[in-house]
C-alpha positions as CSV (number, residue, x, y, z in Angstrom):
1,M,-17.7,-74.1,-13.1
2,N,-15.1,-75.9,-11.0
3,S,-13.0,-76.8,-14.1
4,N,-12.9,-73.1,-15.2
5,F,-11.7,-72.0,-11.9
6,A,-9.0,-74.7,-11.9
7,Y,-7.9,-73.5,-15.3
8,R,-7.8,-69.9,-14.2
9,K,-5.8,-71.0,-11.1
10,T,-3.4,-73.0,-13.3
11,S,-3.1,-70.2,-15.8
12,T,-2.3,-67.8,-12.9
13,I,0.5,-70.0,-11.6
14,V,2.0,-71.0,-15.0
15,D,1.3,-68.3,-17.5
16,T,2.7,-69.8,-20.7
17,S,1.1,-67.0,-22.8
18,A,2.9,-64.4,-20.7
19,E,6.2,-66.1,-21.3
20,S,5.6,-66.1,-25.1
21,Q,4.8,-62.4,-25.2
22,P,7.8,-60.4,-26.4
23,I,9.3,-57.7,-24.2
24,W,8.0,-54.5,-25.7
25,F,11.3,-52.5,-25.8
26,I,13.2,-55.4,-27.5
27,S,12.2,-53.9,-30.9
28,E,13.8,-50.5,-30.0
29,D,17.1,-49.9,-31.7
30,I,19.6,-47.1,-32.2
31,S,19.4,-44.8,-35.2
32,D,21.7,-42.6,-37.1
33,A,20.4,-39.6,-35.1
34,D,21.8,-41.2,-32.0
35,K,25.5,-41.1,-33.2
36,P,26.5,-38.1,-31.1
37,L,25.2,-39.8,-28.0
38,L,26.6,-43.3,-28.6
39,S,30.2,-42.8,-27.5
40,P,29.6,-43.3,-23.7
41,L,27.3,-46.3,-24.5
42,F,30.1,-47.9,-26.7
43,Q,32.6,-47.3,-24.0
44,D,30.5,-48.8,-21.2
45,S,29.5,-51.8,-23.3
46,F,33.2,-52.4,-24.3
47,N,34.4,-52.2,-20.7
48,Q,31.7,-54.7,-19.6
49,W,32.5,-57.0,-22.5
50,V,36.3,-56.9,-21.7
51,S,35.6,-57.6,-18.0
52,E,33.4,-60.6,-19.0
53,T,36.0,-62.0,-21.5
54,S,39.1,-61.4,-19.5
55,G,39.3,-65.0,-18.5
56,L,39.6,-66.3,-22.0
57,A,43.3,-67.5,-22.3
58,S,43.1,-67.9,-26.0
59,F,42.9,-64.1,-26.5
60,E,45.5,-63.0,-24.0
61,S,48.3,-62.5,-26.6
62,G,46.2,-60.0,-28.7
63,E,44.2,-56.8,-28.3
64,F,40.6,-56.1,-29.1
65,V,39.8,-52.6,-30.5
66,L,36.3,-51.2,-31.1
67,F,35.6,-48.9,-34.1
68,N,32.4,-47.1,-35.1
69,N,30.9,-47.3,-38.6
70,E,33.0,-44.4,-39.7
71,A,36.3,-46.2,-39.0
72,E,37.0,-44.2,-35.9
73,E,38.5,-46.0,-32.9
74,I,36.2,-45.9,-29.9
75,S,37.9,-48.0,-27.3
76,S,40.7,-50.5,-26.9
77,E,42.4,-52.6,-24.3
78,G,45.5,-50.4,-24.5
79,L,48.1,-53.2,-24.7
80,Y,50.4,-51.6,-27.2
81,D,53.0,-49.0,-26.4
82,A,53.4,-45.8,-28.3
83,E,56.0,-47.0,-30.8
84,A,53.9,-50.1,-31.8
85,C,50.6,-48.1,-32.0
86,E,51.4,-46.6,-35.4
87,K,52.1,-50.0,-37.0
88,R,49.1,-51.4,-35.2
89,D,46.8,-48.6,-36.3
90,A,47.8,-49.0,-40.0
91,A,47.2,-52.7,-39.9
92,L,43.8,-52.3,-38.3
93,A,42.7,-49.6,-40.6
94,K,43.0,-51.9,-43.6
95,V,40.8,-54.6,-42.2
96,V,38.3,-52.1,-40.9
97,Q,38.0,-50.4,-44.2
98,S,37.6,-53.8,-45.9
99,V,34.7,-54.6,-43.5
100,L,33.0,-51.3,-44.1
101,S,33.3,-51.8,-47.9
102,S,32.1,-55.4,-48.0
103,G,30.1,-55.7,-44.9
104,L,31.8,-59.0,-44.2
105,S,34.4,-60.2,-41.8
106,C,38.0,-60.2,-42.9
107,H,41.5,-60.9,-41.6
108,N,45.1,-60.0,-42.7
109,E,48.7,-61.0,-41.9
110,A,51.4,-58.4,-42.6
111,D,54.3,-56.7,-40.9
112,D,54.4,-59.5,-38.2
113,L,50.8,-58.7,-37.2
114,F,47.7,-60.7,-37.5
115,T,44.6,-58.4,-37.8
116,A,41.0,-59.3,-38.1
117,A,37.7,-57.4,-38.1
118,V,34.1,-58.5,-37.6
119,P,31.1,-56.3,-38.4
120,I,28.4,-55.9,-35.7
121,H,24.9,-55.3,-37.1
122,R,21.9,-53.5,-35.7
123,R,19.2,-55.8,-34.7
124,G,16.5,-53.8,-36.4
125,D,17.7,-53.2,-40.0
126,G,21.0,-55.2,-39.9
127,A,23.1,-52.2,-40.7
128,V,26.7,-52.1,-39.4
129,F,26.9,-49.8,-36.5
130,C,30.4,-50.8,-35.1
131,I,33.3,-53.1,-35.8
132,L,35.2,-55.3,-33.4
133,A,38.8,-55.8,-34.5
134,Y,41.6,-58.0,-33.1
135,V,45.3,-57.6,-33.5
136,S,48.1,-59.9,-32.3
137,P,51.6,-61.0,-33.3
138,I,52.1,-63.6,-36.1
139,G,51.8,-67.0,-34.6
140,Y,48.8,-66.1,-32.4
141,Q,46.2,-66.0,-35.1
142,K,42.6,-66.7,-34.2
143,D,39.8,-68.2,-36.2
144,I,37.2,-65.8,-37.6
145,A,34.5,-67.9,-36.1
146,Q,35.9,-67.3,-32.7
147,L,36.0,-63.6,-33.4
148,Q,32.4,-63.6,-34.6
149,M,31.3,-65.3,-31.4
150,C,33.1,-62.5,-29.5
151,S,31.3,-59.9,-31.6
152,L,28.0,-61.5,-30.8
153,H,28.9,-61.4,-27.2
154,F,29.8,-57.7,-27.5
155,R,26.5,-57.1,-29.3
156,S,24.6,-58.6,-26.5
157,C,26.5,-56.5,-24.0
158,F,25.8,-53.4,-26.1
159,Y,22.1,-54.0,-26.3
160,H,21.9,-54.9,-22.7
161,K,23.4,-51.5,-21.8
162,F,21.2,-49.9,-24.4
163,E,18.1,-51.4,-22.9
164,Q,19.2,-50.4,-19.4
165,L,19.7,-46.8,-20.6
166,Y,16.5,-46.8,-22.6
167,V,14.5,-48.0,-19.6
168,K,16.3,-45.6,-17.3
169,D,15.5,-42.8,-19.7
170,L,11.8,-43.9,-19.8
171,L,11.7,-44.0,-16.0
172,L,13.3,-40.6,-15.8
173,Q,10.8,-39.2,-18.3
174,Q,8.0,-40.8,-16.3
175,Q,9.4,-39.3,-13.1
176,R,9.6,-35.9,-14.7
177,A,6.1,-36.2,-16.0
178,E,4.9,-37.1,-12.6
179,Q,6.8,-34.3,-11.1
180,E,5.4,-31.9,-13.7
181,A,1.9,-33.2,-13.0
182,N,2.4,-32.8,-9.3
183,R,3.8,-29.3,-9.9
184,R,0.9,-28.3,-12.0
185,D,-1.5,-29.7,-9.5
186,S,0.3,-27.8,-6.7
187,L,0.2,-24.6,-8.8
188,F,-3.5,-25.1,-9.6
189,Q,-4.3,-25.6,-5.9
190,A,-2.1,-22.6,-4.9
191,A,-3.8,-20.4,-7.6
192,K,-7.2,-21.6,-6.4
193,R,-6.4,-20.8,-2.8
194,L,-5.1,-17.4,-3.9
195,Y,-8.2,-16.5,-5.8
196,D,-10.3,-17.7,-2.9
197,Q,-8.9,-14.9,-0.7
198,I,-10.6,-11.5,-0.8
199,D,-8.4,-9.4,1.5
200,V,-4.8,-8.4,0.9
201,A,-3.3,-9.9,4.1
202,S,-4.8,-13.3,3.3
203,V,-3.5,-13.2,-0.3
204,L,0.0,-12.4,0.9
205,S,0.0,-15.1,3.6
206,E,-1.3,-17.7,1.2
207,L,1.3,-16.8,-1.4
208,L,4.2,-17.1,1.0
209,S,2.9,-20.3,2.4
210,S,2.5,-21.8,-1.1
211,L,6.0,-20.8,-2.1
212,E,7.5,-22.4,1.0
213,Q,5.6,-25.6,0.2
214,L,6.6,-25.6,-3.5
215,Y,10.2,-24.6,-2.8
216,P,11.1,-26.0,0.7
217,N,14.8,-25.4,0.3
218,S,14.5,-21.7,-0.4
219,E,14.3,-18.4,1.4
220,V,11.3,-16.3,0.3
221,H,10.9,-12.5,0.4
222,L,8.2,-10.2,-0.9
223,Y,8.9,-6.6,-1.7
224,L,5.7,-4.5,-2.1
225,S,5.5,-1.1,-3.8
226,Q,2.4,-0.2,-1.7
227,D,2.0,0.5,2.0
228,H,1.1,-2.7,3.8
229,L,2.0,-3.5,7.3
230,N,1.1,-7.1,8.4
231,G,3.9,-7.9,10.8
232,D,5.4,-10.6,8.5
233,P,9.2,-10.2,8.3
234,R,9.1,-11.7,4.8
235,V,7.0,-8.8,3.5
236,K,9.1,-5.6,3.1
237,P,8.7,-2.2,1.4
238,L,10.2,-1.8,-2.0
239,V,13.0,0.6,-1.8
240,F,14.6,1.7,-5.0
241,K,18.4,1.5,-5.1
242,N,21.1,1.5,-7.7
243,L,19.5,0.1,-10.8
244,E,22.8,-1.5,-12.0
245,H,23.4,-3.5,-8.9
246,D,20.0,-4.0,-7.2
247,L,18.3,-7.2,-8.3
248,V,14.8,-6.2,-7.0
249,T,14.9,-2.8,-8.6
250,K,15.8,-4.2,-12.0
251,A,13.1,-6.8,-11.9
252,F,10.4,-4.2,-10.9
253,L,11.4,-1.5,-13.4
254,N,12.0,-3.8,-16.3
255,G,9.0,-6.0,-15.6
256,K,11.1,-9.2,-16.2
257,S,12.6,-11.9,-14.1
258,V,16.2,-11.4,-13.1
259,T,18.6,-14.2,-12.0
260,E,22.0,-13.9,-10.3
261,H,24.4,-16.3,-8.7
262,D,26.5,-15.5,-5.6
263,R,30.1,-16.6,-5.2
264,D,29.0,-19.5,-3.1
265,G,26.6,-20.7,-5.8
266,T,23.4,-19.4,-4.2
267,L,20.8,-18.5,-6.8
268,R,18.9,-15.3,-6.3
269,L,15.8,-15.0,-8.4
270,A,13.6,-11.9,-8.6
271,V,10.3,-11.9,-10.4
272,P,7.8,-9.0,-10.7
273,M,4.3,-9.5,-9.3
274,N,2.3,-8.1,-12.1
275,G,-1.4,-7.4,-12.3
276,K,-3.5,-6.1,-15.2
277,Q,-3.0,-2.5,-14.1
278,A,0.5,-2.3,-12.7
279,A,3.3,-4.1,-11.0
280,Y,2.7,-4.4,-7.2
281,G,5.9,-5.8,-6.0
282,V,8.7,-8.3,-6.5
283,L,9.0,-11.9,-5.3
284,C,12.5,-13.0,-4.4
285,L,13.7,-16.6,-4.0
286,Y,17.1,-17.4,-2.5
287,I,18.1,-21.1,-3.2
288,G,21.3,-22.9,-2.2
289,P,23.7,-24.5,-4.7
290,G,22.3,-27.3,-6.7
291,K,18.7,-26.9,-5.4
292,W,17.2,-25.1,-8.4
293,D,15.9,-26.7,-11.6
294,E,15.5,-24.3,-14.6
295,A,12.4,-26.3,-15.4
296,D,10.8,-24.7,-12.3
297,L,11.1,-21.2,-13.7
298,P,7.9,-21.1,-15.9
299,A,5.9,-22.4,-12.9
300,F,7.4,-19.8,-10.6
301,L,6.6,-17.1,-13.2
302,L,3.0,-18.4,-13.5
303,L,2.6,-18.3,-9.7
304,A,3.9,-14.8,-9.5
305,D,1.5,-13.6,-12.2
306,T,-1.4,-15.4,-10.4
307,A,-0.4,-13.8,-7.2
308,G,-0.3,-10.4,-8.9
309,S,-3.8,-10.8,-10.2
310,A,-5.1,-12.1,-6.9
311,F,-3.4,-9.2,-5.1
312,E,-4.9,-6.7,-7.5
313,N,-8.4,-8.2,-7.1
314,A,-8.0,-8.1,-3.3
315,K,-6.7,-4.6,-3.4
316,L,-9.6,-3.4,-5.5
317,Y,-12.1,-5.1,-3.2
318,E,-10.3,-3.5,-0.2
319,Q,-10.4,-0.1,-1.9
320,S,-14.1,-0.4,-2.8
321,N,-14.9,-1.3,0.8
322,L,-12.7,1.6,1.9
323,L,-14.5,3.9,-0.5
324,I,-17.9,2.7,0.7
325,N,-16.8,3.2,4.3
326,E,-15.4,6.6,3.5
327,L,-18.6,7.7,1.8
328,R,-20.5,6.4,4.9
329,L,-18.3,8.4,7.2
330,I,-18.5,11.5,5.1
331,N,-22.3,11.2,4.9
332,E,-22.6,10.8,8.7
333,L,-20.1,13.5,9.4
334,T,-21.9,15.9,7.0
335,K,-25.2,15.1,8.5
336,R,-24.0,15.6,12.0
337,L,-22.2,18.8,11.1
338,N,-25.2,20.3,9.4
339,Q,-27.3,19.7,12.6
340,S,-25.5,22.6,14.2
341,L,-25.1,26.1,13.0
342,R,-22.7,27.2,15.8
343,L,-19.1,27.4,14.8
344,K,-17.8,26.3,18.2
345,E,-20.0,23.2,18.3
346,I,-18.9,22.3,14.7
347,F,-15.2,22.5,15.6
348,Q,-15.7,20.5,18.8
349,F,-17.7,17.8,17.0
350,A,-15.2,17.7,14.1
351,T,-12.4,17.1,16.6
352,T,-14.2,14.2,18.3
353,E,-15.1,12.5,15.1
354,L,-11.7,12.9,13.5
355,L,-10.0,11.3,16.5
356,T,-12.3,8.3,16.2
357,I,-12.1,8.0,12.4
358,F,-8.3,8.0,12.2
359,D,-7.7,6.3,15.6
360,A,-5.5,9.3,16.4
361,D,-4.0,10.4,19.7
362,Y,-4.5,14.1,19.2
363,C,-6.4,16.5,17.0
364,C,-6.3,20.3,16.8
365,V,-8.6,22.5,14.7
366,L,-7.6,26.1,14.1
367,Q,-9.5,29.0,12.6
368,L,-7.9,32.0,10.9
369,N,-8.9,35.4,12.5
370,K,-8.4,37.8,9.7
371,E,-8.7,40.9,11.8
372,Q,-5.9,39.7,14.1
373,N,-4.1,37.8,11.3
374,Q,-3.6,34.8,13.6
375,F,-4.7,31.2,13.8
376,I,-6.7,30.5,17.0
377,V,-7.1,27.0,18.3
378,M,-10.9,26.5,18.3
379,S,-10.9,22.9,19.5
380,S,-8.4,20.3,20.7
381,N,-8.2,17.3,23.0
382,F,-5.0,18.6,24.3
383,P,-6.4,21.2,26.8
384,S,-3.3,23.4,27.1
385,L,-3.6,24.3,23.4
386,T,-7.2,25.5,23.6
387,S,-7.5,29.2,22.6
388,E,-3.8,29.4,21.8
389,Q,-2.9,31.8,19.0
390,F,-0.2,31.4,16.3
391,L,1.1,33.5,13.6
392,P,0.2,32.4,10.0
393,D,3.8,31.4,9.3
394,Y,4.2,29.2,12.4
395,G,4.8,25.4,12.3
396,F,2.8,23.0,10.2
397,C,-0.2,25.2,10.3
398,G,1.9,27.9,8.5
399,M,3.1,25.4,5.9
400,V,-0.5,24.4,5.1
401,Y,-1.6,28.0,5.1
402,R,1.2,29.0,2.7
403,T,0.8,26.0,0.3
404,K,-3.0,25.5,0.6
405,E,-2.2,21.8,0.3
406,P,-2.6,18.9,2.8
407,M,0.6,17.2,4.1
408,I,1.7,14.0,5.8
409,I,4.7,13.5,8.1
410,S,5.9,10.0,8.7
411,D,8.3,10.7,11.5
412,Y,8.6,14.2,13.0
413,W,11.6,13.2,15.1
414,H,13.7,12.4,12.0
415,T,12.3,15.0,9.6
416,R,11.9,18.1,11.8
417,V,11.3,20.5,8.9
418,V,9.6,23.1,11.2
419,T,9.0,23.5,15.0
420,S,5.6,22.4,16.2
421,K,4.2,23.1,19.7
422,L,1.6,20.4,19.1
423,M,4.1,17.7,18.2
424,D,6.6,18.6,20.9
425,N,4.2,18.9,23.8
426,T,2.3,15.7,22.9
427,G,5.3,13.6,21.9
428,S,3.7,12.9,18.6
429,R,5.7,11.5,15.6
430,S,3.2,11.1,12.8
431,L,1.0,13.8,11.4
432,I,-1.6,14.5,8.7
433,A,-2.8,18.0,8.1
434,S,-5.3,19.6,5.8
435,P,-6.5,23.2,5.1
436,I,-10.2,24.1,5.6
437,M,-11.0,26.0,2.4
438,V,-13.8,28.4,1.7
439,D,-14.0,30.0,-1.7
440,G,-10.4,29.1,-2.5
441,E,-9.1,30.7,0.7
442,V,-7.7,29.0,3.8
443,V,-10.0,29.8,6.8
444,G,-8.7,27.1,9.1
445,V,-6.3,24.1,9.5
446,I,-6.8,20.6,10.8
447,L,-3.9,18.8,12.5
448,I,-4.1,15.1,13.5
449,T,-1.2,13.4,15.2
450,H,-0.1,10.0,16.6
451,K,2.7,9.1,18.9
452,A,3.8,6.2,16.7
453,P,6.0,6.8,13.6
454,N,4.6,5.9,10.1
455,F,1.1,5.6,11.6
456,F,-1.0,7.3,8.9
457,S,-1.4,5.9,5.4
458,Y,-1.8,7.7,2.1
459,D,-5.5,6.7,2.3
460,N,-5.8,8.5,5.6
461,Y,-4.2,11.5,4.0
462,K,-6.7,11.5,1.1
463,L,-9.7,10.9,3.4
464,L,-8.8,13.9,5.6
465,Q,-8.5,16.0,2.5
466,V,-12.1,15.1,1.6
467,M,-13.4,15.5,5.1
468,S,-11.8,18.9,5.5
469,T,-13.8,20.0,2.4
470,H,-17.1,19.0,4.1
471,I,-16.0,20.6,7.4
472,G,-15.3,23.7,5.3
473,L,-18.8,23.6,3.9
474,A,-20.2,23.3,7.5
475,V,-18.1,26.2,8.6
476,T,-19.3,28.3,5.6
477,N,-22.9,27.5,6.5
478,A,-22.4,28.3,10.1
479,S,-20.6,31.5,9.3
480,L,-23.3,32.6,6.9
481,H,-25.9,31.8,9.5
482,A,-24.0,33.8,12.1
483,E,-23.6,36.7,9.7
484,V,-27.3,36.7,8.8
485,R,-28.2,36.5,12.4
486,R,-25.8,39.3,13.2
487,M,-27.4,41.4,10.5
488,V,-30.9,40.6,11.8
489,I,-30.0,41.6,15.4
490,T,-27.7,44.5,14.6
491,D,-28.3,48.0,13.5
492,N,-26.4,48.7,10.3
493,L,-25.5,52.3,11.1
494,T,-24.4,52.2,14.7
495,G,-23.4,48.5,15.0
496,L,-25.6,48.2,18.2
497,H,-28.2,45.5,18.6
498,A,-31.6,45.9,17.1
499,R,-34.6,46.7,19.3
500,H,-36.2,43.2,19.0
501,Y,-33.0,41.5,20.1
502,L,-32.9,43.7,23.2
503,N,-36.5,42.8,24.0
504,E,-35.7,39.1,23.7
505,Q,-32.6,39.4,25.9
506,I,-34.5,41.3,28.6
507,Q,-37.2,38.7,28.7
508,N,-34.6,35.9,29.1
509,R,-32.8,37.8,31.9
510,Q,-36.0,38.5,33.7
511,R,-36.6,34.8,33.9
512,K,-33.2,34.1,35.4
513,D,-31.8,37.2,37.2
514,P,-33.0,38.8,40.5
515,F,-32.9,42.3,39.1
516,G,-31.6,44.5,36.3
517,S,-31.6,48.1,35.0
518,L,-32.4,49.9,31.7
519,I,-31.0,53.2,30.4
520,L,-32.7,55.1,27.6
521,V,-30.4,57.7,25.9
522,D,-31.7,60.5,23.7
523,I,-29.4,62.9,21.8
524,D,-30.6,66.4,22.6
525,L,-31.7,68.6,19.8
526,F,-30.7,66.0,17.2
527,K,-33.1,67.4,14.6
528,R,-31.3,70.7,14.8
529,I,-28.0,68.9,14.1
530,N,-29.5,67.3,11.0
531,D,-31.0,70.6,9.8
532,T,-27.8,72.5,10.5
533,Y,-25.1,70.1,9.4
534,G,-27.0,67.6,7.3
535,H,-27.9,64.0,7.8
536,Q,-24.4,62.7,7.1
537,V,-23.1,64.6,10.1
538,G,-26.1,63.4,12.1
539,D,-25.2,59.8,11.2
540,R,-21.7,60.5,12.3
541,I,-22.9,61.8,15.7
542,L,-25.0,58.6,16.2
543,I,-22.0,56.5,15.5
544,Q,-19.8,58.5,17.9
545,V,-22.4,58.2,20.7
546,S,-22.8,54.5,20.0
547,N,-19.0,54.0,20.3
548,I,-19.0,55.9,23.6
549,I,-21.7,53.7,25.0
550,R,-19.9,50.5,23.9
551,G,-16.8,51.7,25.6
552,S,-18.6,52.5,28.9
553,I,-20.4,49.2,29.5
554,R,-19.4,45.6,30.3
555,Q,-19.1,42.8,27.8
556,G,-22.3,41.1,29.0
557,D,-24.3,44.4,28.9
558,I,-26.6,44.9,25.9
559,A,-26.7,48.2,23.9
560,A,-29.3,48.7,21.2
561,R,-30.7,51.4,18.9
562,W,-34.2,52.0,20.2
563,G,-35.3,54.2,17.3
564,G,-34.1,57.4,15.6
565,E,-31.7,59.2,17.9
566,E,-32.8,57.1,21.0
567,L,-30.5,54.4,22.3
568,A,-31.1,51.8,25.0
569,I,-28.8,49.9,27.4
570,Y,-29.8,46.9,29.5
571,L,-27.6,46.2,32.5
572,P,-28.3,42.7,33.9
573,G,-27.7,42.3,37.6
574,I,-27.3,46.1,38.1
575,R,-29.4,48.2,40.5
576,A,-30.6,51.8,39.6
577,E,-27.9,53.6,41.7
578,Q,-25.1,51.9,39.7
579,A,-27.0,52.3,36.5
580,Y,-27.2,56.1,37.2
581,R,-23.4,56.3,37.6
582,I,-22.9,54.5,34.3
583,A,-25.4,56.8,32.6
584,E,-23.5,59.8,34.1
585,R,-20.2,58.5,32.7
586,I,-21.8,58.2,29.2
587,R,-23.3,61.7,29.5
588,V,-20.0,63.2,30.4
589,H,-18.0,61.4,27.6
590,V,-20.6,62.4,25.0
591,E,-20.4,66.0,25.9
592,M,-16.6,65.9,25.8
593,E,-15.8,63.6,22.9
594,T,-18.4,64.3,20.2
595,D,-17.7,66.6,17.2
596,P,-19.8,68.7,16.7
597,V,-20.5,68.7,20.4
598,V,-23.9,67.3,21.5
599,T,-25.4,66.3,24.8
600,V,-27.7,63.5,25.8
601,S,-30.5,63.0,28.3
602,C,-31.0,59.7,30.1
603,G,-33.9,57.9,31.7
604,V,-33.1,55.0,34.1
605,S,-35.5,52.3,35.4
606,E,-35.0,49.1,37.2
607,W,-36.9,45.9,38.0
608,K,-36.7,43.6,41.0
609,F,-37.8,40.0,41.5
610,E,-40.2,41.3,44.2
611,D,-42.0,43.7,41.9
612,E,-45.7,43.1,41.4
613,K,-45.5,43.2,37.7
614,I,-42.4,42.3,35.8
615,S,-42.3,42.9,32.0
616,V,-40.3,44.5,29.3
617,E,-43.1,47.0,28.6
618,S,-43.3,48.3,32.2
619,L,-39.5,48.6,32.4
620,F,-39.4,50.6,29.2
621,Y,-42.4,52.7,30.2
622,R,-40.7,53.8,33.4
623,A,-37.4,54.6,31.7
624,D,-39.3,56.5,28.9
625,M,-41.2,58.6,31.5
626,A,-37.9,59.3,33.3
627,L,-36.3,60.4,29.9
628,Y,-39.3,62.6,29.2
629,E,-38.8,64.3,32.6
630,A,-35.1,64.8,31.8
631,K,-36.0,66.5,28.6
632,H,-38.3,68.9,30.3
633,N,-35.8,69.6,33.0
634,G,-33.5,71.2,30.6
635,R,-31.8,68.3,28.9
636,N,-28.2,67.0,29.4
637,C,-29.2,65.3,32.6
638,I,-30.3,61.9,34.1
639,I,-33.6,61.0,35.8
640,V,-34.2,57.7,37.6
641,G,-37.8,56.5,37.2
642,Q,-39.8,55.4,40.1
643,N,-41.5,51.9,40.4
């Protein structure tokens, strides 16, 4: 055990086997395919060889010249002047051609020159790859053996340079391979981080951070074709400019990368960020002179495509969440709207909810009054606008009414297409508006504003359009309910309330008020009118009397058709004396304004909180008795019933 250890120790210190192993690249050699690349190598090798042999005095009288295996001069010491060069070249050409023909060294003496040439063989296959020639005046001849030694020295210098270049090239390839591996790993990690993000802001932030890490000497910008405000100055909206001169526009529209160089050498690279469905923007890289490697372009293109796919996925996820949220909001809004069948409550609730949903500063809901041909502000969180009336062609409300389309204004201060009292009084700059449609007709308009410019997005615009549809349905339901209720509590002929509605209102008033009065009105000899003029004239008389009654009482008073030609009026908070004067006013107007002329008889009764018995029946009974007495007193008169 100890001996083995000693052997291993000895072998570690003196590794004779390692010394005997050949260096692996010694067997590498040049080939015919390398000829275009050999000239610099020949030149460097010759220069080194000359520097190493410059101290040899025996060769100072002559000049060494290097030729390739095609008899072309590669390099020389340059000792001969221009006049002697022609003679020298001719003499050298003879010995070089002789060497190429025979493959052996040769020398010659002619024209006062001694010339000699020695072939230099490749170490692999022994083929001649260059020729070392020597020229000197006669009398300074050299032995071929000496020249062959010089050629061997040159051959050693050449292969030394070749091996250095070979190793350098291998190291460069290894370095590039490592760089490529690192780049691919960085791309893989960047792609993984991009696909790990599920929201758009995170994808963009990760993309820009990855680009700055991969290209630290560059300036990165991202131009997006969609609305996205995240506060990062590197993310900008894509604005289309002149196609011929704008780098970003060309890259986006053509779907291909575009490269340009500025006068100072700065590289500007624009690459579209493509997804499966569309192009979402353009990545721009500004790199200083000498900082860009064309080998980086495929990696950059791959990263841009990866970013486009990640952005698309995040956008789809965001849109699905937005759609789910919109459906939830619509469902809740519809549910809450349908809980009320009163138009005013619906408008007020819609205003409150829309302000919350869109995070808006102001909201105004208007309804079209067809009789007055005006829009009336039904609800608004800006009090001075409540109950305001506007003509159908005024402001943004008029534009929506005319086009029947929603609209969005990014900055009212810069695009003042119309005058708007809402925008001016509130200092708002952004607006979204939508019509409230019922059966294809505009019955109202919703205006939502904010003081900041560019506040509302296209998604807000679309959401309001959907919500206005549901608000329109709620308005339709409430309007139908109001119409049905009006029909139920209204007499079709006279337009006065029905008898049961009058009874309900009197009961309600008797629970709250301290007193009130009732007037029963009967058209005298109404049967004779029908028999004489016909029922159509009788109906017209009923309508005329009903209109006179409506014009003679207050807004809070209640007039109803009691039955046949009998009409009833309840006057809340009115004593019998004042009720008598109202009845007299009605009697006089009926006699003066009806055609054909008719008269009426009236019975008046009152109730007080102190009465022993308070009921609708007793009030009507006393008024009916008073009316009966008026009929028997000659008609066209008024009798006040006693409690």
